[in-house]
N, C-alpha and C positions, 0 to 999 in steps of 0.2 A: 733223246728219248725214242725217236723213230728207229734208230739203229738198234736200241735195246729191244723194241717190240719185234723188229724183224728177226732178231736172234731167237725170239721165243716162238718158234714155229709150233704148230699143233702137236708135233710129235714130242716136243720138249716141255710143253706147258698144257696141262689138263686140269683146270681149276675144278675144285670140288664145289659144284653149284647146282642150283635148281633152274631148270629151263621150262618156261611156260610159253607155248607157241602163241602167236598173235600177229595181227596186221602191223601193229606198232609195238615195239619192245621197250619196256622201261627197265633200267638197272636197279638193283637193290643191294644195299650194304648193311649187314646186321652182325652184331657181335654174338654169333651163335655159340662160340666157345670163349672161355677166358684166355688170358695170356698164358702161354705155356711156360713151365719151369725149366731152368737149366738150359736155356737156349732153344728149347722146342717151340715151334711157332704157336701151337694151340694147346690148351689145357682142358679143364673140365667144362661140361656143358653148362650154359647159362639159360635156365628155363624161362625166366621172366623177361630179362632184357634181350635175350636172343630169340627163343622160340615164340614167345607171345608176340613180339613186335613183328617178326617175320611172317607169322600166320596172319597178323593184322593186314599186311600187304596183300597176301593171297586172298583174304576175305574181301578186301576192298576191290580187288580186280574182279572177283566174282560178282560183286554188287554192281560195278560199273558195266561189265559186259552183259549183265541181265537187265540193265536199265534202258528202255527204248528211247528215252529222251536225251540221254547223255551219250555222245559218240555213237549214234545209231549206225548199224551195219559196219562198225569198226570194232575189232576185238583187240584188247590190250593184252600183250604178253609180257613176260618178264624174264630176266636173267638175274638171279639172286645169289650173292656171294657171302662167304663168311669172312669177317675181318679178324677174327680171333683176338679182338681187343688190342691189336698191335698195329701201329701206323705203318711200319715198314712192310708188314705182311699184307695189309690192306692195299698198299700201293701196288704190290705185285699182282694181287687179285684183280684190281681195277683195270689193269692193262687189257683185260678181256674186253672192256667196254669200248676201247678205241681201236681194236684190231681191224674192224670193218672200214675204218677211215684211212687205213694205210694202203697206198697203192704198191702192191708187191710185183717185182719183176719176175715173171715166169717164163721168160724167153729161153732159158737154158734147160727148162724141164721138158722132157720128152717121154712119152709112153714107149713101152717095148715094141708096140706096133707102129711107132712113128707118128701116131696121132697126137695132137696137142692135149695136155692133161685137162681133166675136168676137176677144178678145185672148188670145193664147197665154200661159198662166201659166208663169212660169219654174219650173224644177225646184227643189224644196226641198232644201237641203243640211242634213243632220242633224248632221254633224260634219266638221271639217277636219283633214286630215293635213298637218302642217307648222307653221311653215316651217323653213328650214334655219338661216339666220343669226339670232342672237338679236335684233338690231335690227329685223329684219323681223317676227319673232314678236311682239315687244312692240307694234309698230305695229298689227299685225293683231289681236292679242288685245284691244286697246282697243275695237275696233269689234265683234268677235264677242261679247264679254261683254254688250254692250248688247242683243243679240238672242238671248242665251242659247244660243249655238252652241258646244258643246265643241270644244276644239282639242287635238290630240295631236301634239307635235313629235318628230321623230326625230333632231334634231341641235342644237337650241338649248340651250345650257348656261349662260346668264347667271344668276348667283345672284339677280338682281333678280326673275326670273320665279318664284321660290319664294314670293313675297309673295302669300299666298292671299286677301288683302283686295283687292288691286288686280287680280290676274290669277286670279280664282277659277274661270274656265272653262278654264284652261290646265293641261295635263298633259304629261308627256314620258317617253319610254322610255329616255332617256339621263340619267345623273346630272348634277346641277348643277355649275357650276365651283367651288363651295365645296368639294365633295369633291375635284375635280380639283386645286384650289389646295392642299388639304391633302396630297394625294398628291405634288405637285410639291415642297412644302416638305419632306416626308419624304425625297424623293430628294436634295434639296440637303443636308440634314443627314447622310444616309447617306454622302454623298461627302465629308463633312468641310468643306463650304463654309460660310462665315458672312457673306460680303460679296458681294452680287449686285446686278445692275441689272435693271430690268423694262422691257419694250418692249410697247406695246399699240397696236393699230389703234384709231383714234377710232371710237366707237360703243359700244353696250351690251355686246357680247360682250367686246371687248378691254378696255375700261375697267373693267367690273364684274369681269372675271376677275383683272386685276391688283389691283384694290381688295380682292378677296377674299384674294388671296395676301398682300398687305401687312397686312391686318387679322389674318389667322391667324398670320403671322410675328411681329407685334407681341405678340399674346396669348401665343404659345408662347415667344418670346424665343430668343436664340441666333443669329438671322439678321438682318442689317441691309441696308437698301436703299441702294445707293450713288447710283443715278440712277433716276428713273422718267420714261421718255421716251414721248411719245405721237406716233403717226404720224398726220398730218392726213388727213381723209377725202379731200381732193383735194390730194395732195402736189405741191409745185412742183418745178421742175428743181433738182437738187442737194440736195433735202431729205434724202435718205438718206445722202449724204456728210456732211452736218451732223450727222445722228444718230450715225453712226459716230465722228465727231470728238468729239462730246459724251460718248459712252460711254468713249472713251479718256482723258477727263479723270480718270477713276478706273480706271486701267488694272489695278489689283490685282483689281478686280471683274470677273474673266474670265467668270464665270457670268452668263448673260443669260436671264431668264425671259421668254418671248415668247408673248403672246396676240395673234395677228395673223392676218389672212386670207392665203390662198396668195400673192396678188400682192405683198403687203407683205413677206412672208417672203422671197420670191425677190429683191426689190429690196434688202432688207437684206443678203442674202448677196452680191449683186453689188457693193454698196458696200464691203463688207468686203474683197472680192477686189481691188477697185480701190485700196484703201488698203494693199495688201500685208500684210493681217492674217490671212491664211490660217492656221488653227490656233490663233489667239489666243483667240477667243471660244468659250465652251463653252455652247452653246445648250441650254436645257430648254424644249421646245416643247409647247404645249397640243394638244388633240385637233384643232384646226384644221390643225395640221401633221401630226400622227398618223404614218401610214406612207405618206403621199402621195409620189409620185415627181415630180409637176409642179413643186413649189417648188424642188427641188434639181437639176433637169436642167441638166447642163453646169456645175454648181456643187458637184460632189461633194466636191472637196478642202476647200472652205470648210465644208461641212456635216458633214464627217467627225467622228464622236464626238458628234454631237447626240443628246441623249436626248429622246425624245418620248413622249407619253402618248395612249392611245386607249381609250375604253370597251371593256371586254372583248367580243370579237366572235369570230364564226366565219364562215368562208366557206360560203355556202349553195350546195351543189352543184346543187340543183334550179334555182336562178336562173342559174347558169353555163350549164347545158344549155339553159335557156329563152333566155337572151340571145344565146348564140352561134348559136342557130338562127334568130334574127331576120333577116329580109331585106326588101328593098323590096317584095316581093310579099305576104308574110304579116304585115306590120306597118304597114298603112296607117292604123290608128287613131292612131298616133303622128305628129302633124303635123310634128314636128321631126326625124323619123328620116332623112329625105332629107338634111337639112343635116348630121346626124351622120355619115351614110354618106360624104359628100364629105370631111368633115374627117378621118374615121378612115382612109380609104383613099387620101387625098390625090389625089382624082380629081374630075371635074366631070360632073354630070348634065346632059344636054341638055334644055332647056326651050324651049317655043315662044317665039320672039321674043327669046331671050337668046343672044348670041354666045358661043361656046366660047372660053375662055382658052387661047391656044396653049401657055402654059407648063405647063398641067396636062393630064394624060391624061384620057381619057373613061372614065367609069364604065361597066362592062359589066353590073352587076347580079348577076354571078356570084361576086363577092367574098364571102368568109366571115370573120366576126369570129373572131379567135383563130387563124385560119389565114393570112390575108393581112394581118393587122394584129395588133399586140400587144394583149393583153387581160389585165386583172387586176381582179377584183371590187372595187368601191369599198367603203371601210370602213364606211360607214353603211347599206349595203343591208340588213343584218340588222335594223337598228333601224327602217327603213321598214317592213319586213315585220311586225315586232313591233307597230308603231304601228297598222297596218291591222287586224291580228288582235285587238289590244286593243279597238278599236271594234266589231269583229265579234262578239267574245265578249260585250261589254256588250250589244249589240243582241240577241244570242241569249238571254242571261239575261233581258233585259227582255221579249222576246217570250214566253218561257216563263211569266213571271209575269203579264203583261198579256193574253196571248192563248193561254191553255192549250187545247191540243187543236185549235187552228185552223190552217189552212194559209194561208200568205201573211200579209200585213200586215192585222191586224184594225183595227177602228175605234178601239180604245184606243191604237193606235200611229200613227194618221193624224189629225193630224200627230204626229211624235215630239216629246215634250216635252223641251226641251234640258236643264233642270236635273235632271230625273229620269235622263236618259241619262248626265249627268255623274256622278251617284251610282253608276250601274252601272259606268261606266268606272273610277272610283276603287276599286271593289270587286273588279275582276278579279284572278285569280291562276291563271296557266296557264304551262306550259312553252313558252318562246319558241323561235324558230328555231334558236338556238344551244344549246338544251338547258337553259338557265338560266331560272329563274322570272321572269315579268313581273308586277310588283306596283307599286303606287303608295302613297306615304305620304300623310299628311293634306294636304300641300301640292301633291300631284300629281307629286312627284319619284320617279324610279327609284333603287334602291340603287346605291351607288358600287362599280363593278367595273371595274378598268382593267388593261390590259396595258401594260407599260413596254418601249419599243423603244429601240434605239440604232442609228444609221446607221454601219455599219462597211464599210471598203473592203478592208483587207488581211487576210491569213490566212483568207480565205474564197473558196471557188470561185465563189460568187455574191454579189458585193458588194451590200449593200442593208440593209434594216431587219431587225434580229435581236431577238427577244424576250429580254430580260435580267431580267425580273421581273414582278411583278403587285402590285396593291393592292386589297385588299378590307377596308376599315376599318383595315388596317395594311399596312405595306410589306414585301414579300419581294423583295430585290434581290440578284442574283448578281453582285457586284462583280468576282469573278475572271473572269467572262466578258466584261467590258467592255474596250474598247480605244479609244485616243484617236488624235489626229493622228499619222500615221506608224506606226501599229500599236503605240504605246506602251501597256503594260499598267498602268503606275503612274498612279494618279488625280492629275490636275493640281490645282493649288491655286487657290482663289478666295477669298482671305481678305484682310482689310484690314491686319492686323498679324500677323506671325509670333509663335508662342508665345515667351514670355520664357524665357530660360535659367534654370536653378536659381540662386537667389540674386538674381534680378531681380524687381522689382515692376512691376505694370502702372500706368501713369499714364494714365487714360482721357482720350480726346479728348471734349471737351464736346459733348453732343448725339448722339454716335455710339457706342453701347455696344459695337460690335464693333471699334473702333479704339483703339489705345493706343500709348504709347511705353514702352519698357522702360528702367527705371532701376536701376542696380546698387545693391544694399544695400552701402554702403561703410563703412569704418572697422570698428567693432565691432558693426555691425548684421547681423541675419539676417532671412531672409524668414519673417515670421509667417504670412502668407497671400498670395494672389496680388496683393493690393493694398497690403500693409503691410510696411514694414521696422521691426523693433523692435531696440532696443539690448540686447545680451546683458547679463546680470547682471555685476556687477563681478568676480566670481570665475570668469567663463567668457569664452570667446572663440568666434567663429563658426567652423564647419567650413569646409573648403576650398570647398565649393559653396554655403556660406552659407544652407543650408536649416534649420539648427538650431545650437544652441550646445553646446559640450562644455567640461569643466573645464579651466581654464588650468593648464599644468604648473607644479609647485612646485619651486623650486630653492633651494639654499643653497651657501655657499662650500665647495667640496670640497677635501680635503687635497691632491689631486693637481693642483689648479689652479695655474698660474704665480703667480696673485695670493696664493696661500697658501704656495707653496714658498719664495719669496724671504724673506718675513717670518719663517717658521718656521726657515729656515736661519740667519738672522741671530740670532734669539732663542736657538736651540740653541747657537750659538757663544758667545753672551753668557752663557748659563747655565753652560757649561763654564768660561769664563774667570772668572766670579764664584765658582764652586765652587773653582777653583784658588787664587784670592786668599784665600778663606775658609780653605781647608786650610792655605795657607802661613802665614796670620796665626795660626791655632791652633797650628801646629807651632812657630812662632817667637814665641809669645805674649809671652814675657818679654824679648825683645830690645829694645834702645833704640828702634829705628825703629818697631816696633809700639806700644811704650808711648808714644812721642812723638806718634804719630798719633791718640791718644785711642782706646784699644781699645774701650770701651763704645759710643761713638757710631759708630765704624767698623763694628762688627758690626751696629748698627741700620741704618746707611747701606747696607751690603752687602745686608742683608735687603730693603730697599726696592728696590735695583737688581735683586735676584733676582726679586722680585714683578713688577717692570716687564717683565722678559723672559718670565716665566710668563704674563703677561696676553695675550701673542700667541696662545698655544695656546687660551686661553679664548675669544678673539675669533673664532677659526676653527672651534672645536668646534661640533657641531650644536646649535642652540638648544634649550633645555629650561628648565624652571623653575629647576633647580639651577644650570645654566650661566649663566642670565640673572642669578640672584642674585649669583653670584660675579663676573660681569662688572661689575655696578654697584658691588660692594664693592671689588674690587681695581683697577678702572680708575683711580681717583684715589688709592687707598690707597698703592700702591707709590711713586708720585711724591711723595705727601704725606710718607711716611716718609723718603724720600731728601732732599727739600728741607727738611724740618723739621730733620733732623740737620745738613745743611749750614748752614742759617740759624743754628742754635744755635752751631755752630763759628765762623762768621764774626762773629757777634754777640759771642762770648766774646773773640775775637782783637781786635776793634775796641775793646771796653770796656777790655781790659788795656792796649792801646796808648795809648788816650786817658788812662787813669788814670795810666799811667807818666809822662806829660808833666807831670802836676800834683803827684803825690806818690808815695811809695814804698809806700803802703797799697794792698793788692790790692783789686779790686772784689768785690762780693758775687756769689754764685751762679756761681762758676767751677769748683767741684768737679765731679768726674764724676757724682756722684749728682744734683747740681743740674742738670747738663746733661741727664741722662736724663729727669728730671722735666719740664724745660722742653720737651724733644723730645716726650715722650708727651702732654703737654698740647696741643701743636700738632697732633699726630696725631689726638688724640681729637675735635678739631673736625670733621675729615673723616669719622671713623667715625660720629659722632653725626648728621651730615648725611645719611649714607647710610641709617642705620636709620630716620630720620624719613621719608625718601623711600620706604622699604619699607612703612611704615605707611600713607602716603598712597596710593601706587600699588604694590601688590604686584608682584613680578617675574612676568612671564608672556611667553609667545611670541605672536606674531601672524604672519599671512600677509599681506604687503603686496602688493596687486595693482596699486596705482597707480604705484609707483616704476618698474616695468619694464613700461610700457604704451605702447609707441611707436605711431606711426600705422599701421604694418603689424601687424595682430593676430597674424600667424604668429610674430612675435618676442616676443609678450607672455608674461610669466612671473610667477608668484606667488613672492615671496621670503619664505622662512621665516626670521624673525629675532626677536630680543628686542625688546620694546616700549620701545625707547630711541630717541628722536628725536635729530636733530642738536643741538638745544638742550640736551637732557638730558645728552648727552655733554660738551658744553662746560661745563655746570654742574658735572659730576663733576670736570672738570679745572680749573675756575676757581680753586678754593682752592689747588691745587698751583701754578698760574700766579702767584697772589699771593705764595706762599712763594718761588717762583723769582725773581720780580722783587725782592722784599725782600732776598733773599740776594745778588742781583747788586748791589744798592745798597751793602750792607755790604762786599761784596768790593771794590767800587770805593774805598770809604773806607779799606779796610785795605791798599791796594796799596803803601803806603810802608813797611811793616814789613820790615826788611832781614835779620832773623836767619835762620839756616840752617833751623831747624825750623818756620818760619812757613808755614802752609798757605794763607795768604790769596791768594797769587798763583795757585797751582793751582786753588783754588776759583773765583777770578775768571775765569780762562781757561775753566773748566768752564761757568760761568754765561753767559759771553759766547757761547760756542759753542752752548749749549743754547737761548739766546734766538734765535740765528740759525736753528736747526733748527725751532723752533716758529713763528717768523715765516714760514718757508717752508711749514710745514704748513697754516696757516690758508687761504691762497688755493687750495692744491691741494684741500683737503678741501671747501671750499664752492664752489669753481669747477667741481666735477664733479657738482653737484646735478642737472643736467639730462642727464647722460650715461646711456646705456642700461646701463652697467656701474657705476653709481654705487656700489652697495653694495660691490662688489669693490674698486674704486679707493679708496674712503674707508676701508674696513677695512685694506687694505694700507698706505695712507698713515699712518693712525693708529698701527698696530703698528710700522711701520718708524720713524716719528718717535719713538715711545716707546723703541724699542730703541736708536736712535741717541743719544738723550739719556742713556739708561742707560750706553751704551758710552763716551760722552764723560766721564761722571762716573767710570766705572771706570778708563778709560784715563788721565785726567788726575790722579786722586787716588791710585790704588793700584798701577797697573802699574809706575811708577818705583820705588816702595818694594819691590815684589816683586822687581824686577830687582836692586836693591841687595842685598836679603836673600839671594837665590838665587845671584847671580853675583859679588857683591862683599861677602862677609861681613866682610872686614876693615874696611869702613866702618861696619858695624853694631855700634859700640862706644860706651862711655860717654865723653863729653868732660868733662875735668876743670874747665875754667874756663867759667863761664857768667856772663853779664851779668844784671842784675836783671830786665830785661824778658824774657829767655829763660827765667829761672827761673819767672817768672809764667806764661809761655806753656805751660810743661810741665805735665802733669797732676799732681795732688797726690801720686800714688804716686811720681813721679819725684823730687820733693823729698825724700821719705823715704829714697829710695835713696842 
């Protein structure tokens, strides 16, 4: 760098700059002009960011030099350069600041007279105020640190500049973008957004600002970046239309975090307008947007609702009075003021040799800023003032320590040692122009204090930027004062996925923690947490919104149910009929028909029929230990009693009939007592089996939640029932079925007995019909196993089948006898002549008669 500076001798390098004489000279770097097009270093004049800020430094120097308390008897001067908003150009310009620090070899230079030359020594710059753009500050800081020249920026906010190892001579009166990024993230979260895109101008400011935002959002969580788009330093034609198209690839991410310069902001808004996306994007702009009007001029509809951030500032009234009083006559020290005058008043100054443009009016010189042109103080003016004052206070404190009691600059401060001055700058603490304290931390950063603005157009007499909050380490945002496109008060959404409804779980999109698909917790699942569906316990079912489980309702067969009314009605009629038969038999106990039917076995058989009918009421009664015990006992017992008596009868008839074919000797065990013993032996097998089952599995109730658990959990029910499976029911009936089949076999064999009192035929018909009933029962009972009303259907089927079989037995065997006894008593008489077979068929008592 030293060689480069030596090459730039005064005859080769004449920077276009302002020189203000003084005892101590400060450097100044300002973007007086924009970046030049097509390789030109400089472009159009920047009235606000350039002239306003630069005039703020001149105004502050006037204030300090006229202040008897601050740096008394010391005048501050300045060398102010134009950076033209380009870092490389600014580097060339800033070489002016270090020329005085280079020892030049002048031994070979001789005047024509032989005398040694008199070379004017360049002024020594003790500190530099600037620059504006972070990329420019970084470039300049790299050279100023080599020569230990402190630098205080009024606008550079790149987080990179907080690195005190690389930029140890750099300080700033504005907070770094890391604070700004935190504030912007807090705004995004306060608005309920979790899916945003970022847009950055290529360069240190834009890229480091976005990087800081992304890093903080990653650490904090809760916000995802949909797109991170960079605007090239030299954008080609159509570049901004491509950027808008790319942002629309993730259209849900309406929020756009933008760290870009004014020109790029304006062209982004123009591209959005061309794409008919007015009102779609929700911009959150950094301090480079702030409260500036230039980026949104004639694009107010697109910018409406934009939230912007700006370091907390105040309008400096003294500067307004100073600047609006500037004229071509009293501001000749500003070499760019004439150009500003032409631009501000849209007129043309006459210069020798330059022809006046006929399209522009001639400047009179009598125009006044703020009267004949619009004027609004630029946002960073306050910080320019604070930056100059920070150096002034540091020099003042340094002078008091190094030159106590002396007037002017003493030898201890000539020259001013840069590193020592840096220490004094870092140690200042004074009230700035806005009334807030100006301090620096160990990295040279100012504390974070921001105002939050929103550009609003409707419901205001003066459309423009309105303060809606502030940030000082934490956010205070007045959401109720915000309004969006079209004056809408409701906060628009910028989210990847909408919240899942109750009962839906989030299925995350891989790699994007803010995006998910909502999946319904189906079947018997409920939402355990936002990511998990869990199956309810077997005795519970999910609530309607599937956020928890509640107990499954418990049901039983009610007496008023149609499934109970029909069986109980049949059973009740059967009980009445059975009772009538029993009463009739008791009343006519000694009549021939009653005696001929075998009174003892008939009463046993009628008892079995009665128990079969009674079983219906036990099957429908509310399950309990006692009810369950009687169910298991009587389910097979009634049929066992009935069919044991029938089997004994048919067996007796068959043996007598077969014995009569061979001899006149009666067979054994045909007396009533023998018949009863045989019957009770057969019955005891059933009773013994039941009591064995009681010992193995004691009777108890269960609530069956699986039987009535259809796909729709709203229909799920727990069924209170006895612990009797389908198999156990069949086991209880199996012995009776064996008796029934055996009885049917004997009935078939005895069908040829022709005598009048032979009961073989009625018993045969009874058994045939009963077999048909039970053959129909099996497919109905087991065919309804998958039905949602399985218990009701099976209970009704079982009870009706039992009642029908009992009714068949009652109807076939006893109703004809009762009919004869009651309605035809003349037939109920003793017959005088009997054959041998009939005598044998009669009970023993009849023979004695």
